[in-house]
C-alpha positions in Angstrom: 20.3 -19.1 -35.3 21.7 -16.8 -38.0 20.1 -13.6 -39.2 18.2 -15.2 -42.1 16.6 -17.8 -39.8 15.6 -15.1 -37.4 14.0 -13.1 -40.2 12.0 -16.1 -41.2 10.9 -16.8 -37.7 9.9 -13.2 -37.2 7.7 -13.4 -40.3 6.2 -16.8 -39.2 5.3 -15.5 -35.8 3.9 -12.2 -37.1 6.0 -9.9 -35.0 6.3 -6.2 -35.9 9.5 -4.4 -35.1 7.9 -2.7 -32.2 6.6 -5.9 -30.7 9.9 -7.7 -31.1 11.6 -4.7 -29.4 9.2 -4.9 -26.5 9.5 -8.7 -26.1 13.3 -8.9 -26.4 14.3 -5.7 -24.7 16.4 -4.7 -27.7 16.1 -1.0 -28.8 14.0 -0.6 -32.0 16.9 1.2 -33.8 19.2 -1.7 -33.1 16.7 -4.2 -34.5 16.2 -2.2 -37.7 19.9 -2.2 -38.3 20.1 -5.9 -37.8 17.2 -6.9 -40.0 18.1 -4.4 -42.8 21.6 -5.8 -42.9 23.3 -2.6 -41.8 24.7 -4.4 -38.7 26.5 -7.4 -40.1 27.7 -9.0 -36.8 25.3 -8.2 -33.9 26.6 -8.7 -30.3 26.4 -12.1 -28.8 24.0 -10.9 -26.1 21.7 -9.3 -28.7 21.5 -12.6 -30.7 20.8 -14.5 -27.5 17.9 -12.2 -26.7 16.5 -12.5 -30.2 16.7 -16.3 -30.1 14.8 -16.4 -26.8 11.9 -14.7 -28.5 12.1 -16.1 -32.0 13.7 -19.5 -31.4 11.9 -22.8 -31.7 11.0 -22.7 -28.0 8.9 -19.6 -28.6 6.3 -21.8 -30.4 3.2 -22.7 -28.3 3.8 -25.8 -26.2 1.5 -28.3 -24.5 0.9 -27.8 -20.8 2.8 -31.0 -20.1 5.9 -29.6 -21.7 5.5 -26.4 -19.7 5.0 -28.1 -16.4 8.1 -30.2 -16.8 10.2 -27.0 -16.8 8.8 -25.3 -13.8 11.3 -26.5 -11.3 14.1 -24.7 -13.0 12.4 -21.6 -14.5 12.8 -18.1 -13.1 9.8 -15.8 -13.4 10.9 -12.3 -14.2 7.8 -10.5 -12.7 8.3 -12.0 -9.2 7.8 -9.1 -6.7 10.5 -7.9 -4.3 10.3 -9.2 -0.8 7.8 -7.5 1.5 8.7 -7.0 5.1 10.8 -9.6 6.8 9.4 -12.7 5.1 11.0 -14.5 2.2 9.2 -15.5 -1.0 7.2 -18.6 -0.4 6.3 -17.6 3.2 3.6 -15.0 2.5 0.0 -15.6 3.4 -3.4 -13.9 2.9 -2.7 -11.8 6.0 0.2 -10.2 4.2 -1.8 -9.9 1.0 -4.6 -7.9 2.7 -2.0 -5.8 4.6 -0.6 -4.3 1.3 -1.7 -0.8 0.2 -4.8 -0.6 -1.9 -2.8 0.7 -4.9 -0.3 -2.2 -4.7 -1.7 -4.8 -7.1 -0.2 -8.2 -6.7 -1.0 -11.9 -6.9 -0.1 -14.5 -4.3 0.8 -17.9 -5.5 1.9 -20.6 -3.1 3.3 -17.9 -0.7 5.1 -16.0 -3.4 4.1 -12.4 -4.3 4.0 -11.4 -8.0 3.8 -7.8 -9.1 1.1 -6.9 -11.6 2.0 -4.0 -13.9 -0.8 -1.9 -15.3 -2.0 -3.5 -18.5 -1.7 -1.7 -21.9 -4.5 -1.0 -24.3 -4.3 -4.3 -26.4 -4.6 -6.3 -23.3 -7.7 -4.4 -22.2 -9.3 -4.6 -25.7 -9.1 -8.4 -25.6 -10.2 -8.8 -22.0 -13.2 -6.5 -22.6 -14.3 -8.3 -25.8 -14.1 -11.8 -24.3 -16.1 -10.7 -21.3 -18.6 -8.9 -23.5 -19.3 -11.9 -25.7 -19.5 -14.3 -22.7 -21.8 -12.0 -20.8 -24.1 -11.5 -23.7 -24.4 -15.3 -24.3 -25.2 -16.0 -20.6 -27.7 -13.2 -20.2 -29.5 -13.9 -23.4 -30.1 -17.4 -22.3 -30.7 -16.5 -18.6 -27.9 -18.9 -17.7 -27.0 -19.9 -14.2 -23.3 -19.2 -14.7 -21.7 -15.9 -13.7 -19.1 -14.1 -15.9 -16.5 -12.0 -14.2 -13.5 -9.8 -15.1 -10.4 -8.6 -13.2 -9.8 -7.3 -10.7 -11.7 -9.9 -8.7 -10.0 -12.1 -6.1 -10.0 -15.8 -6.7 -8.9 -17.9 -3.7 -8.1 -20.8 -5.9 -7.0 -23.4 -3.4 -9.2 -22.2 -0.6 -6.1 -21.9 1.6 -4.1 -18.9 2.9 -1.2 -19.1 0.4 -2.8 -18.3 -3.0 -5.0 -15.4 -4.3 -5.2 -14.8 -8.0 -6.9 -12.2 -10.3 -7.6 -13.9 -13.6 -8.3 -11.5 -16.5 -11.8 -13.0 -17.3 -13.7 -16.1 -16.3 -16.9 -18.0 -15.7 -18.1 -19.6 -12.5 -21.1 -21.9 -12.6 -21.3 -22.9 -9.0 -22.8 -19.8 -7.4 -22.0 -21.0 -3.9 -18.3 -20.3 -4.8 -19.0 -16.5 -4.9 -19.0 -15.3 -1.3 -18.4 -11.8 0.1 -17.2 -10.6 -3.3 -14.6 -13.3 -3.7 -14.6 -16.6 -5.6 -13.6 -19.6 -3.5 -12.3 -22.6 -5.5 -11.8 -23.2 -9.2 -13.9 -21.3 -11.8 -15.1 -23.3 -14.8 -13.5 -21.1 -17.4 -10.6 -18.7 -17.3 -8.9 -16.4 -19.9 -5.5 -14.9 -19.4 -4.4 -12.2 -21.9 -0.6 -12.0 -22.1 1.3 -8.8 -21.3 5.1 -8.5 -21.5 5.3 -8.3 -17.7 3.1 -11.4 -17.1 3.8 -13.7 -20.1 6.0 -16.2 -18.2 3.8 -16.3 -15.2 0.5 -16.7 -17.1 1.8 -19.4 -19.5 3.6 -21.4 -16.8 2.9 -20.9 -13.1 -0.8 -19.8 -13.4 -1.7 -22.4 -16.0 -0.3 -25.2 -13.8 -2.2 -23.9 -10.8 -5.5 -23.7 -12.8 -5.1 -27.3 -14.0 -4.3 -28.6 -10.6 -7.1 -26.8 -8.9 -9.8 -28.2 -11.3 -10.4 -25.3 -13.7 -12.1 -27.0 -16.7 -11.0 -24.7 -19.5 -8.3 -22.0 -19.8 -7.4 -19.7 -22.7 -4.0 -18.0 -23.1 -4.7 -15.0 -25.4 -1.7 -13.5 -27.3 -2.5 -10.2 -28.8 1.0 -9.9 -30.4 0.6 -13.1 -32.4 -3.2 -12.7 -32.8 -3.8 -16.2 -31.4 -5.6 -18.1 -28.6 -4.3 -21.3 -27.1 -7.3 -23.2 -25.7 -6.7 -25.8 -23.0 -9.6 -28.0 -22.1 -8.4 -30.2 -19.3 -11.2 -32.7 -19.5 -9.9 -34.0 -22.9 -6.6 -35.4 -24.1 -5.0 -33.9 -26.1 -6.3 -30.8 -24.5 -4.7 -28.0 -26.5 -6.0 -26.3 -29.6 -4.6 -23.1 -31.2 -6.9 -20.6 -32.9 -6.5 -17.3 -34.8 -8.4 -14.2 -33.7 -10.4 -14.5 -37.0 -11.7 -18.0 -36.0 -14.9 -18.7 -34.2 -13.4 -20.1 -31.1 -15.6 -22.6 -29.1 -16.0 -22.3 -25.4 -15.9 -26.0 -24.7 -17.5 -25.9 -21.3 -20.6 -25.0 -23.3 -19.9 -27.8 -25.8 -19.0 -25.2 -28.4 -22.4 -23.6 -28.5 -20.8 -20.3 -27.4 -18.2 -19.2 -30.0 -16.0 -16.1 -29.5 -14.5 -14.2 -32.5 -11.9 -11.6 -31.8 -11.5 -10.2 -35.3 -13.5 -7.1 -34.2 -10.6 -5.8 -32.1 -8.0 -6.2 -34.9 -8.3 -2.6 -36.2 -7.8 -1.3 -32.7 -4.6 -3.4 -32.3 -3.3 -2.3 -35.7 -4.0 1.3 -35.0 -2.1 1.1 -31.7 0.9 -0.5 -33.4 1.2 2.4 -35.9 2.1 4.7 -33.1 4.8 2.3 -31.9 6.6 1.9 -35.2 
């Protein structure tokens, strides 16, 4: 892609310079020179990094498209090996042996580091949880809302333990000893630069395979929610934060609107630019 096409894609996807710098790893000053025309011929490596973020493949994809690529993808946030075992060999025994301040997820025997989330991530998680909790409590519903950090032993085996950002579990027997055993009914994952690939690919596949009914991928950079309802085909719908987004496990009776956190997101971005 040439510079003009990259400019157009940046505008279509709604990236600020600060967001593009964070996503691509390119210094902010370098990006400003490229997009103002001061730099006429950017380095090849720089253009490749921009195309990874702004190219056609950066558009939301269906879960089937995502899953077909998993065999060849590399996930950047994979943790370094712990002890003498190799990735793929770890179990819950290793998970519980880690220090309390070492926050990781275990997926099919592989450890994934979890960096501390930034403010936009937390704004979105808190607001989703707040609206879900209010809906359930007002109606004295049987389902239980939850928010990270809470262990979810998704496959009920000793190779996987996840911490989804927010969720709903309606079978109360799955909540035992402070842990959820099996698939929750609804999950929301809010993307961070360090977890974007894992959330959109590895975890989404695990959720579908385990029997999670509905999953949201929430992108605070692009102000959008990708809703997957695995009980219908096609299952994917894309919403803006300003939309009233239906929670489909409740047949759309519960609708979540994230426009209230937009001023907070915009205020935070001013400091980055």
